[in-house]
N, C-alpha and C positions, 0 to 999 in steps of 0.2 A: 728234319724240322725239330726245333727245340721243344722241350717238354712244356715250358711256359706258354709258347705260342700255340701248341696243340690244344691246351686248355682254353685259350682265348678263341681259337677257331671253333671249338666245340660249342662255346657260348653262342657264337654267331649262327651256327648251323641249327640250333634249337629254336631260333627266333623268327623264322621265315614267315610265320602266319600273322605277325603283328606289324602290318605295313605302315600304319600311321604312327606307331609308338617306337621310339628308339632313335638315338643319334649315333650313326654308324661311322667307324673309322674307314676312310675311303680306300686305303690299301688292302682292306679285308672285305670290301663290299661285294666281291665275287660270291661270297657265301650267301648273299641275299638275292643274287641275280635272278634266279628262277621266279621268285615272288615278284620282283620288279617287272619282269617280262609279262607275268600273268596279269599285272595291273595295267600293262600297255606299253612299257618301255620298248623302244625300237633301236637302242644303241647297244654296242657290244661292251663286254667287261672292260676291254682296253680303252674304249672311248671314255670311260669314267675315270680310270686311274691307271697310269702307265709311267714308270720311272724312266723308261728308255725313249719314249716317243711323246709327242704332245697329247694331252688328254684334258678332260673337263677340269681337273684340279688346277691346271695351269692358267685357267681363265679367272680363278677366284683368288682374292687376296684379303689379308687382314688390313683394315683401313684405320689409321690413326690410333691403333692400339686397343680399340674397344668395339669396333664395328666390322662389317664385311662389305666388300665391294666386288664388282665383276668387270672384266675387260669387255668392252662392246665395240671395239674397232681394232684394226691392225696398227693403229698409231697411238696406243696407250690411253685412249679415252676410257674412263671408268664411270660406272653408275653406282651410287650408294644412296642412303637416305638423306633427306634434308636435315634431320636432327643429328646425323653423323657429321655432316659438314658445317653444322650450325656455329660452332666455336670459331672455325676458320673464317666463315662468312662474316660473323660479327667483328672479328679482329681486323678484317679488311674494310670495314664500314666506318664512316664518319657521319657526323650530323649533316654535313653538306653533301656527302655522297653515300647515302644509306643503302648499300647493296642488300642488306638483310630485309628491310621493309619493301624496297622497290624491285628486288630481283636483279639478276645480272646474266647477260649472255655474251660470250666472246664470239664475235663473228669472223675472227681470224686467229691464228696461232699467236700473233703479236699482241692480242688483247688479253690473253690469259694472265691471271694474277698469281704470283708466288704465294703459296699458303704455308707460311713458316710453321715449323713444328709438326706438320702432317707427314706421316710415313705410310709407305705401302710395302707390305711384307708378303713375299711370294714363296709358297712351299715348294721345296725341291724334292725332298724324299722323306720317308718315315722308316726308321730302323728299329727292330726289336732289341732292347738292351736289358731285358729282364734278368737274365741269368747273371750278367756282370754286376748289376746293382744288388741283386739278392745275395750274391757271394760276398760283396763288400760289407753289407749291413749285417749279415748273419742273423743272430737271434737277439740283437740289440733292441732295447725299448727306450721310451722316454727321451731324455736329452741326448743319451748316447746314440740312439737311433737317428735323431735329427742331425747330429754332427757327422756321423758316418755317411748318411744319405747325401748331405751337402758336399762332402768331400768327394765322393765318387761322381756325383752329378757335375761338379766343377771340372774334374779330370776328363770326363767324357765330352763335356761341352767345349772345353778349351781345345781338345784335340780335333774335334769336328769343325770348329770355327775356322781353322786354317789361318790363324793370325788375323782375324777380322774379315776375311773374305766372305764368310757366312755368319748368320745368326743361328746358334745351336741351342735348343732347349730340350732337356730331359723332363718328360712329364709322366706323372703316375696315373694309372687307370685302375678302376676297381679299388680305390682307396689304398693304394700301395701294394696291390697284388700283381700288377703288371707295370712295366716301364717301357716307354718308347722315346727314341731320339728323333726330333724333328729338325730338319735343316731348312733354313730360309735364306733368301736374299732380301735385303732391306734397301728400298729406294727412298731418298729423302727430298728429292726435287719433285714436289707435287704442286700443281697449279689449278686454281679455280677456273672452271670453264663455263658453268651455268648453274643457276638456281632460280626457281620460281619465287615470287614475292612471299614473304613470311605468312601473309594472310592465307595463302594456298598451301605452303609447305607445312604449316601448323594449323590448318583449317580445323576448327572444332576445339582447339586449345585443350585446357585441362578437362573441360566438360566431356569431350569425346574421347580423350585419351583412354586406351584399353577397352574401348567400346565398339560394338557393331550394332547397327550399320555405320559405316565410315565413308568419308568423302575427301580424305586428305591426300594431297599430291606430295607425299613424303619422299622426295628425291632431290639429289643434287649431282652435279657432274664435275669431275676433275680429270686432269691428265697427268700421267707419270712421265717424267723425263729421265734420260740416261746420257752417258757419254757416247762417243761415236762407235763404241764397241758393244753398246747395249748393256753396259755394266753400270751399277750404282755410282753416282757422283753427286756431291753437294751442289746446291743451286749454282748455276753459271749460265750466262747469256748464250754460251756456245753449246749448251746441252740441247739434245734433240729428243723428239717423242720416243718413248720406249716402244719396242716392238714385241708384244707378248707371243709366247709359243702357241697360244690358243686364245680366241675371243669368241663371244657368244653372238650368233645371229639373233635378230629381234623379230618375233612373230607378231603381226597385227591381225591375224586371223580371228583372234578372240578365243575364249574358253567356254566350255559347256559343263553342266553338272556331270560329275563322274569322270572328267578328263584326268589323265595321269598328271601328277605334279611332283616335282623333285626339287629339293633345296640343298645346295652346298653352302657352307658357311662356317663361322667360328663362334658357336654358342659358348657363352661365358661360364656359368656355373649352375649346376643342378645339384640337389641333395636328396635324391629319391630313396636312398637307403638309410635316411635318418630314422632313428628309433622313436617310439611313441613319446618318450620323455622329452626329447628335443623338440618335437612338434608342439607338445603341450606348453613348453617354455616359450616358444615363439608366439603362440596364439594368445597366451595370457600375460606375458611379461615384456618380451623384447619388441615385438611388432608394435603394440600400443605405445611403448615408450618412444620408438623412432617416429611414429606418426605425430605424437604430441610435440616433440621438438621441432619437427619440420613444419607443422602447422604454423607455429609462431614465427619461425625463421622466414617462411614464404611471405607471410603477411607483412613483416617488416621490410623485406627487400622490395616487395611490390609497391609499397607506399612510396618508397624513394624512387623507384623506376618510373612510376606514373608522374612524378613531380618534375623530372628532369630527363630530357632525351639523351643527354650524354651519359648520365648514370644508367639509363636503360640499356644503352649499347655496351656499357662496361659490365653490367651484371646479368644481362639476359641469358647468357649461356649457363652461368651458375644457377640461375633461377630455374631454368628448364631441367637441368640435371637433378636438382633437389626435388622439383615437383613430380618428375617422372616416377621416382621411387617412393615418394610420399604416397601417391595414389596406388602404387604397386603393393605396398605393405597393407594398405587398407583393404584392397581387393583380395590379397592372399589370405589374410586373416578371416575375412567373410566366407571365402570359399572352403577353406580348411574346416571351418565350423559346419558349413552347409553340407559338406560331403562326409562329415563324421570321420575325418582322417585319423584322429587320435584313436578312436575306438576301433577302426579298421586295422590299424597297425598293431594294436594290442592283441587283437584276435590272431593276426598273422604271427606275432611273437609267441603266442601260446602254442601254436602249431610247431614253431621252430624249436621251442623247448622240448616238446614231445620227440621231435626228430633227434635232438641232441642226446636225449636219454637213451633212445633206441640205438644210437650209433656210438655210444660210449664217449660222447663229447662232454666237456665241462659245462654243465647246465647253469653255472653261476654267472655266465657272461652277461646276461641281461640284468641280473641283480647288481652287477658291477656298474652297468650303465645307470641304473636307478640311483645308486648311492652317489655316483659322480654328479649327476644332475641335481640331486637333493642338496649336496654340499655346495654347489655353485650358485644355485638359484638366489640366495640372499644378496649376491653381489652382481647378478646379471643386469639388473636395472641401472646400477651405478656405472657399469661398463658402457652401456648405451649412452647415458647422459654425459659421460666424459667425452665421448667421441662426437655425439650429435648436438650437444648443448654447449658445453664449455668451448669446444673447438669450432663451434659455428662462427665465432668471431675471428676475423682475420687478425685483429690485435692480439688475441689470445694465442693464435697459431704463430704469429711473428715473434712474440715474446718467448713462447715455448721453444722456438728454434735456438734460443740462447741457453737453454738448460745444460747441454753438454759443457759449454764454457763455464757456466755458473758452478756446476759440479766439480769441474777441474780446479777452479779456484778454492772451493771448499776443501777438497782433498789436499790441496797445497797450503791450507790454512791462510788463504788470502794473499799469499806471497806472489811475486811476479812469476809467470809461467815461462818455461823454456820456449824459445822461438818456434821450434817445430810443433810443439804442442799448441801454442797460441795460433799458429797458422792453420792447423788442422781444424780447430774449433771455430775460429772466426770464419773460415771458408764454409763450414757447415751452416753457420748462422746466416751468412750472406745468401747461400742457396735457398734456405728456407724462407728468407725474407723476400727474395725476388719471386719465388713461386706464388706468393700471395699478393704481390704489389699490383699486378695488372687488374685485379678485381677489387681493389681497395677504394672505398668511398667513405670519407670520414663521417658524414651524417648517418649513413647506414650503419657504420661500425659502432657509433655511440649508442644507437638504439639496440643493436644486437648485444653489445656488452652489458647494457643495463638489464634488458628483459631476459636474456639467457642466464644471467647471474641470479635473477629472481626465480626463474623457472627451476634451476638447479636446486636452489634452497628448498623449494616447496615440494620437490619430488624425490630427491635422494634421501635415504634414511638419515636422521639427524646424527647418529653416531658414526656415520661415514663421511660427513661433510669436511671439506678442507678448513683450515683455521682462519682463512681470510674473513670469514663472517664474524667470528668472535673477536679477532684481533684488530680488525679495521672497520668493517661495515656496521657492526652492532656494538662497537666498543664505546659505550656511553661515557666512561671515565676519560677516554681520549678526547671525545667530542667536547666535554666540559673543559678539560685542561687546555685544549687548543682553540677554544672558541675565539673567533675573530682573527685567528692567525692562518697562515698559509702552509703550515708545516705538516698538517695531517688532515684527514677527512673529518669534516664537522657537519656534513649534511644529514638529511633524514631519508632521502629517497634513493632508489637504485639509479635513476637518471642523474641525480646529483653526483653519485659515486662515479658514474661513467665519465662525467665532465671532469671530475677531479683527477681521475686516472689519465685522461687525455691531456690535461693541463700539465701533468708532472711526468711526462715520458718523452724519450727521444725516438720511440718506436714509430710514431705516426709521421715522422719527418725523415725522408730518405737521406737527406744531406746530413742531418744530425746522427742518424744511424750509421752511415758510412764513416763519419768522423769518429764515432765511438770505436768502430772496428779498427781504425788506424791507431788508436791509443786506448785500448780497453783497460779497465781496472775493475776489481771486485767492488770497490766502494761505489762506483758509478752504477753498477748493476743493482746493488742492494738499495740504492736510493731511488731507483726508477720504479714508479708505481705500477706500470704495466707489467714489469718483470716481477715485482712483489706479488701481484695478482696471479700471474701465470704460474710462478713457482709454488704458490700455495696449493693450487690444484694439481700441478704436475708431480710435485714431490709426494703429496698425499696419495695420489693414484699409483705412482711408481713404487712407493714403499709398501703400501698396504693392500693394494688391489690388483695391480698388474701381475704380481707373482701368482695370485689365485687364478687369474684369467689364463696365464701361460701354462700353469699346471693343469688346468682343465683342458686346454687345447691339446697338450701333449698326451694326457690320459685318453682323451677322445680319439686321437690319432691311432694309438695302440689298440684300443678296444674295437674301433671301427674296422681297422685292417683285419683283425681276427674275425670279426662278425661277417665281413664280406667273404672271407675265405671259406667260412662255414656255410654261408648262404649259397655260394657257388657249388659247394659240394652237395648241399641239400637238394638243389634243383637239377643238378647235372647240366647246368647251363640254361635250362628253360626259363624264359622271361627275365633273363638278366642281360644287361648291357651297361657299359661304363657311363658314369655320370659325365656331364659336360665339364670341360676343363680348359676352355679357350683354345682348343686345337680344332683343326678342320674336321667337320663331320658331314655326313649325308643323311638326309631324311626323305622318305618318299611316301606318297599317299595319293589323294584325289582332291579335286575341286568338289566341295561338299557343303550344302546348306545345313541348317540345324534348327532345332526347336528349343529355345532356352527355358521355357516354362509351359505349363498347360495352356493350350489355346493360342500360343504364339509360335509362328514359324518365320525364320529369317531366310530370305533368298540368299543365293550364293554371290550376288553382285549388287552394286549400287550404281547410280547414274548421276549425270550432271543435273538432271531434274531434281534429285534429292538434295544436292548441294544448294541449288537455288531456293528450294523450299526452306532451308535453314538460314539462308543469306540474310544478314542484317547490316545495312550500310553503316560503316563507322564503328561497328562492334569490335571489341578486342579479340573475340574468338571466331566470329562468323561473318566477318567482312570478306569481300572479294574485289579484285580489280575491276574497274569499269569496262576494260577491254574484254574481260571474260563474260561479263553480263551481256555485252553487245554480241559476242560470238554465240552465246546461248540463245538470245532472242532471234538471231538470224539462222540458227541451227547450222552454223558454219563449221561443221566437224570434219570436212574433207574425207579422206579415206580411212579415218580412224573411228567412224561410227559403226555401231553394231548393225546386224542385218535388219533389226526393227527400227533403225533410224536414230536410236538413242546413243549417247556417248557414255560408255561404262567408265566409272572412276576407280573402283576397287572391287576385289573379289576375295573369297575365303577358301582355304584348303584345310585338310585335317593333318597337315604336317606338324611334326614335333620340333618346336624351336624354343629358344629362350633369349635373354639378353646377350648381345654379342652377335646374334643373327641379324640384327638391324642392317638393312642394306643387302641382305642375301638375295641372290638371283632365284626366282622361281622358274623352273625349267620344264618344258613339256616333253612328251615322249620322244620327240625328234631332236632333242638337245637345243631347243630354241628358247630364248628368254621371253617369258610371257608376263613378267612383273617383278617388282621389288618388294620383298617382305619387310614390314615395318612395325608390326605390333601383334600382340595376342589379344584374346577376348576376355571380357570381365568374368564370365561364368567359369573359366578354366584357369584363373589366376593362382590356383593351388599347384599348377603344373610343375614348378621347380621342385616341389616336394612330393606331389602325388599326381601322376598323369591320369587324366580322366578321358577315356575313349569317347564318351558320349558328347562331351561339350567342347573339347579342345579344338581351337581353330587358329589358323595363322591368317592375319589380315595383310593383303597384298595390294599395292598400287598397280593398277593395270598398265601394261606397257603401252597400250593404245592411248591412254590418257596422258602418259608421260610424253610420248611423241607429239601428241596434239598440242600440248603446252609449249614444247620446244619450237614447234613449227608455227602454230597460229598465234601464240601469245608472245613468244620470244623472237619470232621471225629468224630463227637460227637454222635455216635450211642447210647451211654448211655442215652442221652436226648430223642432220638426218642423212645427207649424202655420204657421210663418212661411215655410217653403219651399214650392216648387211640386213636391210629390212625386208622381211618376207611376208607376202600376203597370205 
């Protein structure tokens, strides 16, 4: 066994006692096996991960690039969260056939709807490539390290991809102290099978988001299709349902407090080895800045969505994405403060320095962190406002897509560009434009442009602002000179400025934009007011602040890599596990209630009774279909009721998850699906930075509630029959 892998295995072996904390790599899960069995697991190590035979990992897939899903039939049927399928469902909806609001159930294969752009990624194997990567990068740091790492990563990935047969990714673990190659098959023919109405799939809306108790039926169903050899193939009418190596049986027995619970999935990012200086910056600078920008952005979008149903369908996916992490950053900041995470990390860092000195290590490492963060802090807020405020407007993003072309003209002193150069940059601009076009609404955009421009001005330090404010918006000399003319901005308000920009640009008209790309010129770019606006911000940022951001990121990469290497040495592997990095992980624990504060205890489950107690007919967040109300009144729960006659909607476990785990299967001791994970709880929203054993909970949609809605509300017994449902 390689030396690097020996160190990695040592880390895992030292961590057996922390069942609920840690996101484990499935190929090495055998090192946790005894603890899993002690908690109740009845499966073998090979049942969990085996590269030669079917195993649990073959039933799990990365869905759409940012969520998790699981196979629940032999015919490619998958289950994920409603919010993971939200974009696809919205794109398939129209005002006349509103699948998002009304729900959808395919009662036969022929009724399933192609979900364009949705992908299903199945893990084939994991290989350790640490030695090869480390040899290639050597002792390089900074930009040299990045270049060497990218070169060796590209070499390994291209070799493993076998000319496009596989998707190959080299991922770093422990902040660059370990490297693994992950091989996938990507399927692109994915079709919508079923979804509950939005009123149930998002029941509770922003109010209940990240909260417990919860009653949301956060699930949707799709099917993966393949060619006649079960291999990936783009959408075709001749494609057939994919046959997975493994699928999960579904248990409707129900769960009890203390039951074993295991989650496979693709957690996105955690940052639990962040130093105190980084947490302090997040709490006091970056998180509040993100929240302020998203506060305004959400209010603007919602106003326009409420006024027009077609705008609602166009923008609802974007709104949901923005809102989710708007509340996340509010909660994270609150919990980091409540748990005194900065102070706790400082105490741990003091112990770390003592260990360094005792072991002849460079004790200046943390001082280097301190200086790095101190140097960067004056620009951190600007970096947030550039990305969250200026780029909130699609007009700004579309115009910014022309910057490479604009820069090329400037380098060439405005002269005609070579055909190859022109093709390169116009293609880039076209791709950037198209990416923003599907969520473009002019009325919304005018408001965003006006109010985000004002917000930027009021919050970014005056000496860091782009020159658009002095040269155009507040240029009184220009306003007097051009009064009554149409050649420059002569208004007094940001709203007037937004109108002026939109009146003097080809950006907002796709036909005019395409015409420009057919015959581009520097003169046309310089006269376009949206381009003038965007270039002012983009050039200011690229010239004066992006280099500082990139230097900070490079320095942080170097320092954190060394910090993690020393932390691993300090602990001998104890209490260390790799941060989440969008690769498959396993977490295990129990179904478990909790007490969020003195005198309050939350049960481990919720029921339909609780949903009906929240129900408000016609409400944006707490409405429910009339059919469900009738089923509730008649107590028509079928075989999905609990032993006490209630219908359980959700339950909680103490599993360790984060963003990307959305849609992950929650699996019992026998390897059966008992629910779909969809959220974390408010009291533990510090979890991506600091895990809290006392409060951390995963919120799960109960499998019985899911099947009840498919059966009783959707009348899709064809789907129930397709699954292996176990009492």
